N, C-alpha and C positions, 0 to 999 in steps of 0.2 A: 699456801695461805694467801689471802688477798687483803688488801687494805680496807678497813672499815670505811664506809661512806654512807651518807644519809640522803644524797640527792635522789629525787624521784626518778624512777625508771619506768618507761612505758611497758605494758604487758606485751611480751612477744606473742605473736599470733599462734593459736593452737595448731594451725596448719603447718607450723615449723616442724612438728613431730609426726606428720602423716607418713613420711618415708620410713619412720621407725615402726610402722605397722598398725597405727591406731585404727584406720578405716578398715583394714583387713580384719582386725580384731573385732570391730563393731559388727561386721558382717557375720563373722563366726558366732558372735554372741546372739545375734538376732535369730540365727538358725537354731541355736541351742535353746533360746527362750520359747521356740515353737515346738520343742520336743517334750513329750510327757516326762514329768520329773522322775517317775519310776524307771525310765529308760536312759536317763542321763548318766554319763560318767564324765569326770572332769580330768582324767588322764594324769600324766606326770609332767614334770617341768614347771614352768611359770604358768599356773592355771588361772589366775584371777587378776592379771595386770598389776598395777601399782597404785599407791595412794600416799598422801602425806597429810600431816596434821600437827597440832600443838605448836604453831609457829610462835617464835619470839623474835627479838631484834637480831639475834646472832645464831639462831638454831632453828631446826625444824625436824620433826619426826618423819621417817620414811618407812613404808610398809610394802611388802610383797608376800607372795605365797609360792613356795617351790616344793613340789612333791617328788620324793625319791624313795628308794628302798630303805634308806636310813638317814640319820641326821646329816645335813649338808652345810658346808661353809660357803657362803656366798660373798663375793666382793661387791661393794657398793661405791658409786662415784657420784659426785656433784660437780656440775660444770656451768659456766655461763653460756655455753653454746650447745645446741641440740646435736652437733656433730662430735662433741666431747673432744675438741681440739686441745683442751687443757683442763685438768681437774683442780678444783679449789678445795675439795675435801674428799676423803676416801677412807675405806676401812673394810672390815669384815663383820659378818653377822651370821648366826646359825639359823637354819630352818629345820626345826625339830618336830618329830611326830608328837612329842609331848604337848606342843602348842598347835597341833593340827597343821604343821608345816608352815605356819605363818611366821614371818620374820619382821621384827621392828628394830629400828636403830635411830638414835638422835644424831643428826649431823650438826656439829658445832663449828665455831670459828668462822661463821659466815658474816657478810656485810649486811648492815641494816637496810631495809627498804629496797631489796633487790629481788628480781626474778631469777630463778635457776632451773636447770634441767638435771634430772637424776636418773640412774638406772642401776640394776643389779646384774651381776655376771655369775654364771654357774661354773663349776670346775671344768666342764667340757667346752667352755667358750661360748655357750649360748647366752643371749642377753634377754632381759625382760623388756617389755615395752618401755619407752622413755616417758617419764613423767615431768610435769612442770610444776614448780612450787615457788614460794616466795617467803621472805622474812618480813617481819613487821617494822614499821618506821621507828626511828629514835629521834627525839628532838622535834623541832617545828614541823607540823604535818598539816597540809592544806586540804586534803581530801582522802577519803577511804570509803570503799563501797563493799557491802556485804550482800551475798546471795543467801537467802534464808529459806529453809525447807522444813517440812514436817509431815508425818503420817503418809507413808508410802506402802500401800497394801498391794503386793504383787498380783494377787488374783483378780483384782477389779479392773486392771488394764495397764497400759504402758506408762512408763515414767517420763512422760513428755516434758515435765517441768525441768528435770535434770538436763534433758537434751537441749531445751531452749537456752538454759543458762550457760551451758558449755559453748553453744554456738554463738551466743551474744557476746561472750568474751569481754564483758565490761565490768567485772567485779574482781576484787582483790582476795576475797576469802569466802568460802562456803561455811555456813553455820547450819547445823542440823539439830532441831529441837526435840527429836525423839520420835518413837514409833517408826524407826528405820526398818524394822521387820515386824511381822505379826506372828503370833504363836499358834493360831487356830489351825485345825485340820481342814483338809479339803471339804468344801460343801458347808462349812459353818459360817465364816465371815470372810469372803462372800459366800452366799448360799450357792447351791448348784445352779440355780437359775441366773444368779447375778455374775457368776464366775466367767471370766474370759476363757474361751476354749483353748487358747494357746498359752495360758498363763497358769500352769499347774505347779504347785509347790511340792517340795520334798522336805521331810517325809510327808505322806498324805494324812498322817494323824497329827493331833496336837503335840507340840514339842515339850518334852519333860526331861528326858535324859541328856547326858552330855553329847552323845552322838546325834541326837535329834537337833539340838541347837546348832551344832556345827554344820549339819547338812542343810538346815534352813538358811544359814548365812551363805553357804556355798551357792545355794539356789539364787538368792537375791544378788549376790556379788557377781554372778554370771551375766546379769542383765547389762547389755552394752551401754545404755544411757547412764546407769549408775557407775559403771566403770569409767565412762568418759568424764563425768564431773569430778570423780576422784583423781583422774589422771591429769587434769588441767588446773585444778585449784586445791590448795591446802584446805583442810576442813577442821573446824572446831565442832565437836559433837557431844551431845548429852543423850542419855537414855531416858525414855519415858516408861510407861507401864508395859507396853507390848513386847519390849525386849526381854521381859521376864514373863509376865502374864497380866491379863486385864485387871485394872484398878488395884495394882499392887501397892503395898505400904511396907514398912520395915519388918513387920512380923506376920504378914499374910497377904492374901489377894482374893478378890472376888472369884477369879477363875482358877483357884487352886483348891483342890479337895484332898486333904491330908490322908483320908482313909484309903484313897485309890492312887494318889500320886506322890505319896511319901511326905517326908518332912519339908516344910516350906524353906527352912534354912538351907537345906541341900539344893533345892531347885534354884533359890536366889543366888547361891554361890556359883552354881553352874552357869546361870545366865550372865552374871558379871564376868566370869572367866572367859566365856566364849566371845562376849562383846569385846573384851580387851585383847583377845587373840586376833579377831577379824577386823577390828577398827583401828584407824591411825590415831589412837588416843593413848594418853598416859594412864597409869594406874591410880592417879589421884582422883578422889570422888568429886572434887571441885577445884577450880583454878582461875587465875586472872591473866589477862593478856593486855599489855599496854601498847596502844597505837600512838606512839610518840606523845606529843602534848595534846593530842586531839581527843582521846577516849581511853577508857579502860573497859574491857569486856569481862564480866564475871560469869563464868560457867558454873551453874548451880545444879544440885541434885535435889529436886523437890519430891522425889519418888521413893527411893530406897534407903537413903542415908538417915533420915530422922523423922519421917512422916508417921504421925499417929493414924489410927484407922479412920477411914471416912465415915461420916454420919450417913444414915439411911433414913430418908423421909418415909419410906415404906414401912420401916420398923416403928417409927414414931406414930404412924397412923394405923398400925395394926390393931384390929378389933374395933375400930371406930366406924360406925355404920351410918352416920349422918353428918351433915356439914358443921353443925354446931359443936359436936364432939371433936371433930377433926380440927376445927379452929382452936378450940381450947387446948388440945394436945400440942398443936404447933406453937401456940403462944407460950405454954409451959416449957417446951423444948428451947424456944428462942431465949427465954430468960434464965434457963438453967444450963444444961450441958453445952449448948451452942456458944454461950458466953464465957466458957471456961478459959481463964487467962493463961493456963499452963499448956494448952494444946500447941503442938509443934508440927510444922511442915518441913522446915529445914533441919531441925535439931539444934540444940543449944550451941554446939561448937561451930557449926557452919554459919549460924545466924550471927554469932559474934565475929567470925572471920569476915563476913560480908559487911557488917556495920563498920568495922575497922577499915576495911578496904575502901569503902565509899569515902570515908574521911581522908584517907591517905591519897586517893586519886585526886580529890579536890585540892588537897594541900600541895601536891606537886604541879598543879595548874592545868590538869586535864579538863577539857570542856564537858565531855559527855561521860556518864556512868551508865553502861549498858548491861542489863541483866539478860543473859542467854539462858532461858529456862523453859520449863515444859508447859505449864498450865496458866490459864488466864488469871491475872491479878485484878483486873477491872471488875466492877460489880455488875452482875446481870441477874435480873429477876424476870420471871415469865410475864409476858404481856397479859394484863388482866382480862382483856376482851377477846383473847385468842379462841377460846372454846366457842364463844358465840359466833365468831367469824367463821368457824369451820362448819357450824350447823350440824346436820344429820349425817354428813359424809364420813365421819370418823368412826373407825371400828371400836367396839366396846372396850377392848383392852387399852387402846390408845386414849380413849375418852377418860378412863379412870386415871391414867397417868397425868393427863393434861389438867384434870380437875384438881389433883393433888398439887400440881405445880401452881395452879391459879390460887388455891387456898394458901399455899406457902407464901406466895407473893402478897396476899392480903395480910398475912401475919408478919410481913417484913423480913421474910427469908428468901434466900437466893435460889436460882434454878439448879446449879451444879455444885453439889457438895464435894466433888472430887477436885475442884479448882481451889484457888486461894479463898474463894467465897465460903468454903467449908471450914476455913481456919482464920476467922477474922482477927483473933488476938495476935497470931503470928504475922499477918499482913500489917496490922497496926504497928508492930515493933519494927518491921522493915521500913515502913513509911516514916516513922519517927526518926530512925537512924538517918534516912535520906534527908529529911528536913534539917536535922542538926548538922549534917555535913554540908548543907546548901548544895546538894547534888543536883545536876541536870539529869534526872533519872529517865532512862529510856528502856522500857521493858519489852522484850521479845517473847512471844508465846506461841505454842502450837496446840496440839491435842484435840481441838474441837472440829477440825475439817472445814471451818468457815473462816471468813476474813473479818477482822475487827479493828477499830481504832478508838481508843479511849483517852479522855482526860482523867488523871488520877488525883484524888483529893484525900485529905486526912484532916478531920476536925475543922473543915472549912478552908484549909490551906491547900494551894496547888502543890502537888508532889512531883508530877512528871507526866509522861505519856506512855501509852502502850500500843504496840502493833501486834495483832494476832494474825498469823499467816494461815492461809487456806492449806488444804492437803495436796500432796502430790497426786494421790489417786483415791484415797478413802472418801466415801460419800458423806455429804453434809446434810443439813436440814431438808434439802430437797428430796432426799430419799425416803424419809419417814413422815414428812408433812407435805407430800406432793400435791395435796389438794389446795395449798395456799400458794399463790403466785410469788416467786422469789422477791420481787420488789415490795410486795405487800408485807411479806414476812420480815424483811429487813426494816421497813418503816415501822412496823409494830414494835420490834425490839428496840429501835432507837427511841421511839416515842415513850417507851415504858422505862427507860434507863437514862438518867440525867447525864452520867459520865460517858455513855456510849455515843460517839459522834458519827459513826459510819459503820455499816456492816454489809457483808455479802454472804448469802447463805446457800449458794447454788453452783459455785464454780470451783474448779481445781486449778492449782498453779503454785506459784511461789512469790516471794517479794524481794526486792532489792532495797537496801537501806544505805543511802549516801550520807556520810557524816562530813561536815565542814565546820570550821570555827563559828560560822554564822547560823547554821540551821542543820536539821536532820530532815531528809526527804525520803519518804518511803513510796515505792512504786509497786503496787500489787499487779502482778502479771498473771493473767488467766489464760490457760491453754484452751485450744479449740475443742479438745476432747481427749479421751484416753483409750478409746476402743481401737484406734489405729495409731501406729507410730507416726508422729508429726512434730514439727517445731513451730507450727502456726499458732499465733495468739488470737484469742477471741476479743481481747480488750485489756485495758489497763486502768488503774485508778491511782492518782497521786495524792498523798497526804503529807503535810510538813509540820514542823515545829521549830520556831525560832529559839536559838540558844538563850536560856535564861527565862523564857516565857512560861515554860512548863505547861503549855497548852497547845492544842492542835489548830491548824488551819486546814479545813477540809474542802 
């Protein structure tokens, strides 16, 4: 055991663990990533490196995968040095076929605000790659930086955002906001034409069964850049829809057909199980992480825990064949079902937990209350002049959708019913709780594949700010509205939405969020491309918010 201490410790360079095989591992992973999925085997032994997550001030969860002919007892060690000259924590954990040979253990009794190295040892003496992790601060904390990711579709290209973040080595914690994997079969999303020839997923069909989900995670986790970010940073992760299937909610999903794919409850249970097997996460659906007196991060589930079914504007407009009838239907919907005060996104229990947590965080003196969650909470409506801007270049199917979006905007309805915009009463309750707690609310969101920065308001009062991260590899607006120059698209969106202060609709990447007692500064980092492996950036954008202002400086 070691003495607790809270003094800040600089991050050891990730190159400190290169002699433990990380670059050799990356090379092997690159070769594997270029092999058709149907021909891949992952072998025996330590097949997928290591990972860590769920950090607290005195503990962290450690993960690895060890494949053998039967259940195997592994030794684990945590040390302050990459050479393991002395262990500060150690123990045993089982790698069992019942959990797809994944092993997870929580290492406790650690000092606050410290970097550590960890590894696993097999009975035959072979060792896993060495991982680097850290505990959270306790007490006065002057700076903490997050690396935030979302929406990594294997088939579209390389995970260069993960690669850059690992190489930059300037963050304390990785936060993944969901769509860590995608469920589609080969040739669906991406299409056969869009798919990178060296990025084939396994299985090649849509994942439905237990073995399907496990093989899909095995494919993703063989990626060297994903392995690398897990190896050098602890991660707080939440699932979004594609870890189960598209547009999922508590009792169903858009991309689930019960007549051919079985009961939704079975598929949802499988998706949750495999996520918890393969990810360095606890089994708790939501959790909080205190970063000393600087912040509390609230990890939320806006997807499977309590979400009611999404509204569909297509259904609202069904059978309406002229603009007047459409506007009347949308107005009736706006004043009826859309305004239902009982609709849930988080579910009552999670909502109450969050409201209490916001108040408790402020009461203990934390500066920032950070929501790590999946979907945009800021208000977004379709630009009313978009269809006219596009002219005759829009295909008929797209024109119909854009007209529906424009009419919805005219009726005072939002663009995306899958986001918090589709659950206004639930959003109002969260905002009311934040205002009552006098929280410095900072919301992180993924899901959209585009970059966003919002001021958040409720009944005329400033509530906080939101940063929406672009995707690691999934395409954004530029893929289906390619006829609109990206700068023009962003300007149209910002001009049409009062709370939206900045947007980027055409680039892939990630963002860092630096928290200090004075301000929060987000840097959007855009990679140069995803069709080739690279750590080059195409550009950055910084947006900040002064503590207590609840507004952005763009």
